[in-house]
Backbone as JSON Lines, residues from 0, in Angstrom:
{"i":0,"aa":"M","n":[62.51,85.98,29.95],"ca":[63.74,85.79,30.71],"c":[64.86,85.62,29.99]}
{"i":1,"aa":"N","n":[66.07,86.19,30.18],"ca":[67.27,85.95,29.23],"c":[68.5,84.99,29.48]}
{"i":2,"aa":"K","n":[69.04,84.62,28.65],"ca":[69.84,83.46,28.71],"c":[70.79,83.73,30.1]}
{"i":3,"aa":"F","n":[71.22,84.7,30.54],"ca":[72.15,84.82,31.67],"c":[71.16,84.6,32.98]}
{"i":4,"aa":"T","n":[70.13,85.07,33.17],"ca":[68.98,84.83,34.18],"c":[68.73,83.56,34.18]}
{"i":5,"aa":"Y","n":[68.41,82.77,33.34],"ca":[67.9,81.56,33.27],"c":[69.13,80.62,33.63]}
{"i":6,"aa":"F","n":[70.2,80.78,33.31],"ca":[71.31,79.74,33.86],"c":[71.64,80.26,34.91]}
{"i":7,"aa":"S","n":[71.56,81.29,35.47],"ca":[71.74,81.76,37.06],"c":[70.85,81.12,37.93]}
{"i":8,"aa":"A","n":[69.65,81.19,37.56],"ca":[68.63,80.48,38.16],"c":[68.46,78.92,38.06]}
{"i":9,"aa":"L","n":[69.11,78.4,36.85],"ca":[69.38,77.01,37.02],"c":[70.63,76.56,37.8]}
{"i":10,"aa":"L","n":[71.63,77.49,37.77],"ca":[72.65,77.1,38.83],"c":[72.33,77.16,40.3]}
{"i":11,"aa":"L","n":[71.63,78.13,40.52],"ca":[71.11,78.28,42.02],"c":[70.15,76.9,42.32]}
{"i":12,"aa":"L","n":[69.38,76.41,41.51],"ca":[68.47,75.51,41.81],"c":[69.48,74.13,41.98]}
{"i":13,"aa":"L","n":[70.12,74.02,40.97],"ca":[71.09,72.73,41.09],"c":[72.02,72.82,42.49]}
{"i":14,"aa":"A","n":[72.48,73.9,42.86],"ca":[73.35,73.97,43.74],"c":[72.54,73.72,45.1]}
{"i":15,"aa":"T","n":[71.26,74.52,45.25],"ca":[70.41,74.06,46.43],"c":[70.08,72.6,46.64]}
{"i":16,"aa":"A","n":[69.73,71.84,45.35],"ca":[69.6,70.37,45.39],"c":[70.84,69.82,45.8]}
{"i":17,"aa":"L","n":[71.93,69.98,45.25],"ca":[73.2,69.3,45.87],"c":[73.51,69.54,47.28]}
{"i":18,"aa":"A","n":[73.28,70.62,47.81],"ca":[73.45,70.94,49.31],"c":[72.58,70.21,50.22]}
{"i":19,"aa":"A","n":[71.16,70.09,49.63],"ca":[69.99,69.42,50.42],"c":[70.68,67.98,50.44]}
{"i":20,"aa":"H","n":[71.15,67.4,49.61],"ca":[71.79,65.81,49.78],"c":[72.98,65.51,50.17]}
{"i":21,"aa":"A","n":[73.7,66.74,50.29],"ca":[75.07,66.6,50.94],"c":[75.23,66.24,52.47]}
{"i":22,"aa":"E","n":[75.98,65.1,52.79],"ca":[75.96,64.61,53.93],"c":[77.24,65.56,54.83]}
{"i":23,"aa":"V","n":[76.36,65.96,56.01],"ca":[77.14,67.06,56.86],"c":[77.68,65.96,57.82]}
{"i":24,"aa":"L","n":[79.06,65.96,57.88],"ca":[79.71,65.22,59.02],"c":[79.99,66.15,60.3]}
{"i":25,"aa":"P","n":[80.24,65.43,61.39],"ca":[80.35,66.05,62.77],"c":[81.78,66.66,62.64]}
{"i":26,"aa":"A","n":[81.93,67.82,63.38],"ca":[83.21,68.3,63.96],"c":[84.11,67.35,64.64]}
{"i":27,"aa":"P","n":[85.36,66.79,64.11],"ca":[86.18,66.09,64.88],"c":[86.72,66.42,66.16]}
{"i":28,"aa":"P","n":[86.77,65.71,67.18],"ca":[87.54,66.29,68.44],"c":[88.88,66.49,68.27]}
{"i":29,"aa":"K","n":[89.65,67.18,69.26],"ca":[91.03,67.33,69.16],"c":[91.9,66.02,68.8]}
{"i":30,"aa":"G","n":[92.75,66.26,67.92],"ca":[93.67,65.32,67.75],"c":[93.15,64.35,66.47]}
{"i":31,"aa":"I","n":[92.09,64.6,65.71],"ca":[91.73,64.14,64.5],"c":[91.42,65.21,63.56]}
{"i":32,"aa":"R","n":[92.1,65.04,62.49],"ca":[91.95,66.13,61.35],"c":[91.1,65.87,60.23]}
{"i":33,"aa":"I","n":[90.68,66.86,59.61],"ca":[89.66,66.48,58.25],"c":[90.82,66.4,57.26]}
{"i":34,"aa":"Y","n":[90.76,65.29,56.68],"ca":[91.55,64.58,55.62],"c":[91.2,65.22,54.1]}
{"i":35,"aa":"Q","n":[92.31,65.96,53.73],"ca":[92.14,66.56,52.35],"c":[93.32,66.32,51.66]}
{"i":36,"aa":"L","n":[93.05,65.67,50.66],"ca":[94.12,65.61,49.47],"c":[94.03,66.28,48.18]}
{"i":37,"aa":"D","n":[94.93,66.18,47.41],"ca":[94.66,66.83,46.05],"c":[93.82,65.88,45.03]}
{"i":38,"aa":"T","n":[93.79,64.5,45.51],"ca":[93.33,63.57,44.53],"c":[91.82,63.6,44.6]}
{"i":39,"aa":"A","n":[90.98,63.07,43.51],"ca":[89.74,63.36,43.77],"c":[88.65,62.75,44.58]}
{"i":40,"aa":"K","n":[88.11,63.74,45.46],"ca":[87.29,63.1,46.35],"c":[87.9,62.11,47.72]}
{"i":41,"aa":"N","n":[89.38,62.43,47.91],"ca":[89.96,61.36,48.95],"c":[89.85,60.08,48.69]}
{"i":42,"aa":"S","n":[89.44,59.73,47.62],"ca":[89.4,58.23,47.28],"c":[90.56,57.32,47.99]}
{"i":43,"aa":"A","n":[89.84,56.27,48.88],"ca":[90.77,55.52,49.73],"c":[91.62,54.58,48.53]}
{"i":44,"aa":"A","n":[92.74,54.4,48.89],"ca":[93.38,53.5,47.94],"c":[93.35,52.14,48.32]}
{"i":45,"aa":"D","n":[92.88,51.4,47.33],"ca":[92.56,49.69,47.48],"c":[93.79,49.14,47.89]}
{"i":46,"aa":"F","n":[93.65,47.76,48.71],"ca":[94.49,47.0,48.77],"c":[94.16,45.54,49.21]}
{"i":47,"aa":"S","n":[94.78,44.78,49.19],"ca":[94.61,43.48,49.51],"c":[95.9,42.82,50.43]}
{"i":48,"aa":"L","n":[95.48,42.6,51.96],"ca":[96.61,41.94,52.44],"c":[96.04,40.67,53.09]}
{"i":49,"aa":"K","n":[97.15,39.98,53.74],"ca":[96.64,38.63,54.27],"c":[96.77,38.84,55.93]}
{"i":50,"aa":"D","n":[95.67,38.24,56.7],"ca":[95.84,38.41,57.98],"c":[96.48,37.21,58.67]}
{"i":51,"aa":"L","n":[96.27,37.24,60.01],"ca":[97.32,36.19,60.47],"c":[96.84,34.91,60.56]}
{"i":52,"aa":"D","n":[95.85,34.48,59.74],"ca":[95.16,33.4,59.39],"c":[95.59,32.94,57.98]}
{"i":53,"aa":"G","n":[96.22,33.91,57.26],"ca":[96.55,33.66,55.82],"c":[95.5,34.0,55.06]}
{"i":54,"aa":"E","n":[94.41,34.54,55.33],"ca":[93.3,34.84,54.64],"c":[93.49,36.23,54.19]}
{"i":55,"aa":"S","n":[93.25,36.61,52.85],"ca":[93.26,37.71,52.01],"c":[92.13,38.4,52.3]}
{"i":56,"aa":"V","n":[92.44,39.68,52.71],"ca":[91.34,40.94,53.11],"c":[91.56,42.06,52.0]}
{"i":57,"aa":"T","n":[90.59,42.51,51.61],"ca":[90.65,43.56,50.52],"c":[89.82,44.95,51.23]}
{"i":58,"aa":"L","n":[90.2,45.87,51.3],"ca":[89.69,47.26,51.75],"c":[88.47,47.45,50.97]}
{"i":59,"aa":"S","n":[88.35,47.33,49.76],"ca":[87.11,47.94,49.11],"c":[85.92,46.89,49.38]}
{"i":60,"aa":"T","n":[86.21,45.82,50.09],"ca":[84.8,44.96,50.21],"c":[84.02,45.56,51.48]}
{"i":61,"aa":"Y","n":[84.92,46.68,52.11],"ca":[84.17,46.97,53.3],"c":[83.41,48.51,53.21]}
{"i":62,"aa":"K","n":[83.11,48.68,51.59],"ca":[82.53,49.88,51.33],"c":[80.82,49.38,51.71]}
{"i":63,"aa":"G","n":[80.31,50.75,51.99],"ca":[79.16,50.7,52.53],"c":[79.02,50.73,54.14]}
{"i":64,"aa":"R","n":[80.17,50.78,54.81],"ca":[80.19,51.17,55.94],"c":[81.37,52.06,56.53]}
{"i":65,"aa":"W","n":[81.27,52.62,57.61],"ca":[82.8,53.34,58.04],"c":[83.75,52.29,58.47]}
{"i":66,"aa":"V","n":[85.08,52.88,57.91],"ca":[86.02,52.13,58.32],"c":[87.15,52.97,59.17]}
{"i":67,"aa":"M","n":[87.64,52.31,60.06],"ca":[88.98,52.54,60.6],"c":[90.02,51.9,60.26]}
{"i":68,"aa":"L","n":[90.86,52.68,59.55],"ca":[92.29,51.95,59.07],"c":[93.17,52.14,59.65]}
{"i":69,"aa":"H","n":[93.83,51.29,60.79],"ca":[94.87,51.87,61.71],"c":[96.3,51.25,61.47]}
{"i":70,"aa":"F","n":[97.15,52.1,60.96],"ca":[98.5,51.32,61.02],"c":[99.32,51.59,62.36]}
{"i":71,"aa":"W","n":[100.13,50.37,62.56],"ca":[100.79,50.03,63.81],"c":[101.89,49.27,63.61]}
{"i":72,"aa":"A","n":[102.97,49.26,64.52],"ca":[104.13,48.22,64.89],"c":[104.42,47.95,66.25]}
{"i":73,"aa":"S","n":[104.55,46.73,66.64],"ca":[104.99,46.37,67.82],"c":[105.95,47.03,68.61]}
{"i":74,"aa":"W","n":[106.85,47.66,67.92],"ca":[108.22,48.54,68.59],"c":[107.68,49.93,68.96]}
{"i":75,"aa":"C","n":[106.37,50.34,68.32],"ca":[106.13,51.61,68.42],"c":[105.39,51.8,69.92]}
{"i":76,"aa":"G","n":[105.95,52.64,70.92],"ca":[105.52,52.92,72.33],"c":[103.95,53.28,72.3]}
{"i":77,"aa":"P","n":[103.7,54.4,71.67],"ca":[102.21,55.01,71.45],"c":[101.31,53.86,70.61]}
{"i":78,"aa":"C","n":[101.8,52.79,69.93],"ca":[100.96,51.76,69.48],"c":[100.53,50.91,70.49]}
{"i":79,"aa":"R","n":[101.65,50.55,71.6],"ca":[101.3,49.48,72.55],"c":[100.37,50.24,73.4]}
{"i":80,"aa":"L","n":[100.4,51.57,73.82],"ca":[99.73,52.13,74.88],"c":[98.24,52.14,74.16]}
{"i":81,"aa":"E","n":[97.88,52.49,73.12],"ca":[97.01,52.49,72.16],"c":[95.82,51.35,71.87]}
{"i":82,"aa":"M","n":[96.6,50.11,71.98],"ca":[95.85,48.95,71.63],"c":[94.66,48.58,72.53]}
{"i":83,"aa":"P","n":[94.88,48.82,73.97],"ca":[93.48,48.55,74.66],"c":[92.25,49.49,74.25]}
{"i":84,"aa":"Q","n":[92.5,50.62,73.71],"ca":[91.72,51.47,73.46],"c":[90.88,50.91,72.09]}
{"i":85,"aa":"I","n":[91.92,50.55,71.31],"ca":[91.36,50.07,70.03],"c":[90.46,48.59,70.27]}
{"i":86,"aa":"Q","n":[90.91,47.71,70.99],"ca":[90.16,46.7,71.58],"c":[88.85,47.04,72.24]}
{"i":87,"aa":"Q","n":[88.77,48.31,72.96],"ca":[87.34,48.73,73.26],"c":[86.58,49.22,72.24]}
{"i":88,"aa":"L","n":[87.32,49.79,71.46],"ca":[86.18,50.26,70.18],"c":[85.62,48.92,69.46]}
{"i":89,"aa":"A","n":[86.74,48.18,69.4],"ca":[85.97,47.02,68.57],"c":[84.87,46.19,69.32]}
{"i":90,"aa":"T","n":[84.85,46.29,70.5],"ca":[83.54,45.92,71.37],"c":[82.31,46.35,71.33]}
{"i":91,"aa":"M","n":[82.82,47.9,71.28],"ca":[81.78,48.87,71.52],"c":[80.82,48.88,70.27]}
{"i":92,"aa":"F","n":[81.19,48.78,69.04],"ca":[80.95,48.91,67.71],"c":[80.65,47.65,67.03]}
{"i":93,"aa":"S","n":[79.46,47.38,66.41],"ca":[79.39,46.34,65.45],"c":[80.27,46.59,64.29]}
{"i":94,"aa":"K","n":[80.95,45.43,63.8],"ca":[81.36,45.42,62.41],"c":[80.95,46.27,61.29]}
{"i":95,"aa":"D","n":[79.37,46.11,61.29],"ca":[78.75,46.81,60.17],"c":[78.77,48.14,60.5]}
{"i":96,"aa":"A","n":[78.58,48.57,61.61],"ca":[78.75,50.06,61.94],"c":[80.08,50.87,61.76]}
{"i":97,"aa":"L","n":[81.09,50.19,62.38],"ca":[82.73,50.74,62.24],"c":[83.5,49.4,62.21]}
{"i":98,"aa":"A","n":[84.05,49.29,61.02],"ca":[84.93,48.21,60.57],"c":[86.37,48.38,60.95]}
{"i":99,"aa":"I","n":[86.84,47.89,62.08],"ca":[88.32,48.29,62.27],"c":[89.3,47.5,61.8]}
{"i":100,"aa":"I","n":[90.14,48.02,60.8],"ca":[91.04,47.17,60.06],"c":[92.32,47.93,60.6]}
{"i":101,"aa":"M","n":[93.35,46.84,61.27],"ca":[94.57,47.05,61.64],"c":[95.55,46.45,60.52]}
{"i":102,"aa":"V","n":[96.47,47.18,60.63],"ca":[97.65,46.94,59.36],"c":[98.93,47.29,60.05]}
{"i":103,"aa":"N","n":[99.63,45.75,60.21],"ca":[100.93,45.98,61.15],"c":[101.97,46.19,59.81]}
{"i":104,"aa":"T","n":[102.88,47.15,60.27],"ca":[103.89,47.74,59.31],"c":[105.15,46.91,59.24]}
{"i":105,"aa":"A","n":[105.44,46.17,58.3],"ca":[106.9,45.6,58.09],"c":[107.11,44.56,59.11]}
{"i":106,"aa":"E","n":[106.48,43.96,59.79],"ca":[106.74,42.88,60.75],"c":[106.26,41.46,60.33]}
{"i":107,"aa":"D","n":[107.2,40.55,60.94],"ca":[106.81,38.86,60.6],"c":[105.43,38.4,61.59]}
{"i":108,"aa":"E","n":[105.1,37.54,60.87],"ca":[103.86,36.94,61.59],"c":[104.15,36.64,63.17]}
{"i":109,"aa":"D","n":[105.4,36.06,63.4],"ca":[105.35,35.59,65.01],"c":[105.74,36.77,65.63]}
{"i":110,"aa":"T","n":[106.23,37.79,65.24],"ca":[106.32,39.15,66.26],"c":[104.91,39.77,66.43]}
{"i":111,"aa":"V","n":[104.07,39.96,65.4],"ca":[102.86,40.23,65.35],"c":[101.89,39.25,66.42]}
{"i":112,"aa":"F","n":[102.0,38.17,66.03],"ca":[101.14,37.2,67.18],"c":[101.47,37.32,68.47]}
{"i":113,"aa":"S","n":[102.73,37.09,68.72],"ca":[103.27,37.41,69.96],"c":[102.87,38.86,70.84]}
{"i":114,"aa":"F","n":[102.91,39.83,70.0],"ca":[102.47,41.17,70.58],"c":[101.12,41.2,70.82]}
{"i":115,"aa":"M","n":[100.23,40.62,70.02],"ca":[99.12,40.67,70.17],"c":[98.27,39.76,71.47]}
{"i":116,"aa":"A","n":[99.2,38.68,71.52],"ca":[98.91,37.85,72.71],"c":[99.41,38.68,73.92]}
{"i":117,"aa":"E","n":[100.33,39.26,73.96],"ca":[100.93,39.8,75.18],"c":[100.03,40.91,75.54]}
{"i":118,"aa":"V","n":[99.53,41.95,74.8],"ca":[98.47,42.98,75.23],"c":[97.09,42.4,74.96]}
{"i":119,"aa":"G","n":[96.94,41.33,74.7],"ca":[95.38,40.86,74.95],"c":[94.49,41.38,74.06]}
{"i":120,"aa":"L","n":[95.23,41.56,72.53],"ca":[94.26,42.14,71.78],"c":[93.44,41.04,70.84]}
{"i":121,"aa":"E","n":[92.13,41.05,70.63],"ca":[91.25,40.07,70.18],"c":[91.06,40.74,68.66]}
{"i":122,"aa":"T","n":[91.24,41.69,68.21],"ca":[91.22,42.18,67.19],"c":[92.15,41.89,66.3]}
{"i":123,"aa":"G","n":[91.59,41.24,65.18],"ca":[92.94,40.92,64.04],"c":[93.67,41.78,63.47]}
{"i":124,"aa":"S","n":[94.69,41.63,62.84],"ca":[95.42,42.72,61.98],"c":[95.99,41.95,60.72]}
{"i":125,"aa":"L","n":[96.04,42.86,60.04],"ca":[96.54,42.49,58.51],"c":[98.03,42.56,58.54]}
{"i":126,"aa":"L","n":[98.95,41.96,57.68],"ca":[100.2,42.0,57.79],"c":[100.76,42.63,56.35]}
{"i":127,"aa":"D","n":[101.34,43.78,56.46],"ca":[102.11,44.49,55.44],"c":[103.42,44.19,55.5]}
{"i":128,"aa":"R","n":[103.72,42.92,55.25],"ca":[105.33,42.62,55.37],"c":[106.26,43.25,54.55]}
{"i":129,"aa":"D","n":[105.97,43.67,53.28],"ca":[107.04,44.52,52.93],"c":[106.84,45.99,52.75]}
{"i":130,"aa":"G","n":[105.67,46.39,53.42],"ca":[105.61,47.61,53.81],"c":[104.92,48.45,52.61]}
{"i":131,"aa":"R","n":[104.75,48.01,51.37],"ca":[104.03,48.64,50.49],"c":[102.88,49.47,50.89]}
{"i":132,"aa":"V","n":[102.01,48.65,51.49],"ca":[100.72,49.32,51.58],"c":[100.69,50.58,52.18]}
{"i":133,"aa":"T","n":[101.8,50.31,53.41],"ca":[101.94,51.45,54.46],"c":[102.72,52.83,53.52]}
{"i":134,"aa":"E","n":[103.41,52.3,52.65],"ca":[104.14,53.43,51.77],"c":[103.11,54.03,50.91]}
{"i":135,"aa":"A","n":[102.09,53.27,50.48],"ca":[101.3,53.67,49.65],"c":[100.11,54.96,50.3]}
{"i":136,"aa":"W","n":[99.95,54.46,51.6],"ca":[98.97,55.34,52.41],"c":[99.55,56.44,52.95]}
{"i":137,"aa":"K","n":[100.92,56.38,53.13],"ca":[101.75,57.71,53.68],"c":[101.42,58.15,54.93]}
{"i":138,"aa":"P","n":[101.3,57.08,56.17],"ca":[100.93,57.7,57.28],"c":[102.2,58.42,57.79]}
{"i":139,"aa":"R","n":[101.89,59.69,58.48],"ca":[103.02,60.38,58.84],"c":[103.64,60.06,60.2]}
{"i":140,"aa":"G","n":[103.41,58.82,60.4],"ca":[104.07,58.26,61.89],"c":[103.24,57.33,62.05]}
{"i":141,"aa":"L","n":[103.44,56.54,63.21],"ca":[102.78,55.58,63.91],"c":[102.45,55.89,65.38]}
{"i":142,"aa":"P","n":[101.48,55.34,65.8],"ca":[100.26,54.86,64.91],"c":[99.46,56.05,64.27]}
{"i":143,"aa":"T","n":[98.85,55.64,63.05],"ca":[98.1,56.58,62.32],"c":[96.85,55.98,62.21]}
{"i":144,"aa":"S","n":[95.61,56.43,62.13],"ca":[94.34,56.06,61.88],"c":[93.75,56.91,60.85]}
{"i":145,"aa":"F","n":[93.25,56.12,59.82],"ca":[92.24,56.85,58.77],"c":[90.78,56.55,58.98]}
{"i":146,"aa":"L","n":[89.83,57.36,58.78],"ca":[88.52,56.96,59.0],"c":[87.9,57.18,57.33]}
{"i":147,"aa":"I","n":[87.44,56.15,56.98],"ca":[87.02,56.17,55.7],"c":[85.41,55.94,55.58]}
{"i":148,"aa":"D","n":[84.92,56.77,54.96],"ca":[83.21,56.84,55.0],"c":[82.65,55.57,54.13]}
{"i":149,"aa":"P","n":[81.29,55.42,54.35],"ca":[80.67,54.1,53.38],"c":[81.17,54.24,51.8]}
{"i":150,"aa":"A","n":[81.26,55.53,51.21],"ca":[81.43,55.76,49.89],"c":[82.88,55.39,49.67]}
{"i":151,"aa":"G","n":[83.74,55.15,50.21],"ca":[85.13,54.64,50.07],"c":[86.11,56.03,50.35]}
{"i":152,"aa":"R","n":[85.56,56.98,50.91],"ca":[86.47,58.31,50.64],"c":[87.04,58.44,52.42]}
{"i":153,"aa":"V","n":[88.26,58.95,52.28],"ca":[89.12,59.2,53.59],"c":[88.51,60.52,53.91]}
{"i":154,"aa":"Q","n":[88.11,60.61,55.08],"ca":[87.36,61.66,55.45],"c":[88.07,62.49,56.81]}
{"i":155,"aa":"F","n":[88.74,61.69,57.62],"ca":[89.51,62.16,58.8],"c":[90.9,61.3,59.04]}
{"i":156,"aa":"Q","n":[91.88,61.81,59.63],"ca":[93.05,61.36,59.84],"c":[93.48,61.49,61.55]}
{"i":157,"aa":"A","n":[94.12,60.76,62.06],"ca":[94.55,60.86,63.38],"c":[96.16,60.29,63.59]}
{"i":158,"aa":"I","n":[96.94,61.04,63.63],"ca":[98.18,60.69,63.74],"c":[98.96,60.62,65.25]}
{"i":159,"aa":"G","n":[99.5,59.61,65.62],"ca":[99.72,59.43,66.94],"c":[98.58,58.66,67.53]}
{"i":160,"aa":"G","n":[98.98,58.27,69.01],"ca":[97.89,57.51,69.94],"c":[96.98,58.34,70.33]}
{"i":161,"aa":"R","n":[95.55,57.57,70.53],"ca":[94.4,58.28,71.09],"c":[93.84,57.57,72.18]}
{"i":162,"aa":"E","n":[93.03,58.09,73.03],"ca":[92.5,57.47,74.04],"c":[91.16,57.44,73.34]}
{"i":163,"aa":"W","n":[90.79,56.01,72.35],"ca":[89.77,56.2,71.61],"c":[88.21,55.86,72.44]}
{"i":164,"aa":"S","n":[88.6,55.36,73.57],"ca":[87.25,54.99,74.32],"c":[86.89,56.25,75.15]}
{"i":165,"aa":"K","n":[87.54,57.35,75.22],"ca":[87.1,58.62,76.1],"c":[85.86,59.15,75.29]}
{"i":166,"aa":"P","n":[85.0,59.77,75.84],"ca":[83.73,60.31,75.38],"c":[83.8,61.03,74.14]}
{"i":167,"aa":"D","n":[84.71,61.93,74.19],"ca":[84.76,62.8,73.0],"c":[85.12,62.24,71.64]}
{"i":168,"aa":"Y","n":[85.87,61.01,71.82],"ca":[85.97,59.97,70.66],"c":[84.94,59.29,70.16]}
{"i":169,"aa":"T","n":[84.35,58.4,71.22],"ca":[83.23,57.46,71.06],"c":[81.92,58.28,70.66]}
{"i":170,"aa":"S","n":[81.78,59.58,71.28],"ca":[80.67,60.3,70.9],"c":[80.96,60.67,69.04]}
{"i":171,"aa":"F","n":[81.91,61.1,68.87],"ca":[82.32,61.47,67.33],"c":[82.21,60.14,66.54]}
{"i":172,"aa":"L","n":[82.6,58.95,66.82],"ca":[82.53,57.96,66.01],"c":[80.85,57.43,66.11]}
{"i":173,"aa":"K","n":[80.21,57.74,67.2],"ca":[78.7,57.28,67.15],"c":[78.02,57.96,66.24]}
{"i":174,"aa":"Q","n":[78.45,59.18,66.05],"ca":[77.73,60.28,65.42],"c":[78.11,60.01,63.72]}
{"i":175,"aa":"L","n":[79.5,59.62,63.5],"ca":[79.51,59.29,62.13],"c":[78.96,58.05,61.88]}
{"i":176,"aa":"T","n":[78.75,56.98,62.75],"ca":[78.17,55.61,62.23],"c":[76.68,55.46,62.55]}
{"i":177,"aa":"R","n":[76.17,56.69,63.09],"ca":[74.75,56.75,63.43],"c":[74.38,55.87,64.47]}
{"i":178,"aa":"T","n":[75.14,55.37,65.66],"ca":[74.89,54.45,66.31],"c":[74.41,54.93,67.7]}
{"i":179,"aa":"E","n":[73.94,56.18,67.76],"ca":[73.65,56.67,69.14],"c":[72.31,56.19,69.39]}
């Protein structure tokens, strides 16, 4: 066997082994797009923000499970409409299967607290008071949700409000989190 044949066979074997171990993700429903960046492996930019109780929450502590990172604001009409859907997801999935991390964009604590009470939202929110985390993540509008895999890579993005409790979305999320 010459060098070329040997290396070709070795590359084929390696490619086959990698393909066998690659995770196949389900196709997203309409309104959710596959997220692709130029950065290596779509790594999720880590951050720490405080919640409404003043406790610091760091994104990287959620590695090992699927995360829905959701950017919103109380003045955003689609955000208001979407909040009951987010709450339904929070009750539908355990935090171990799908962690829902909500990030309010550049509003004060009183505004966020009042809004959450008004819409009956029990899921907590982080406060991005100065907007720096939102700026780093660059959502192209509000609301925007990112779906981050257990390895900490952004896999999907939804720009604009979604009816998350509809079967297309819940089925997709159940397939991702393997909770069917």
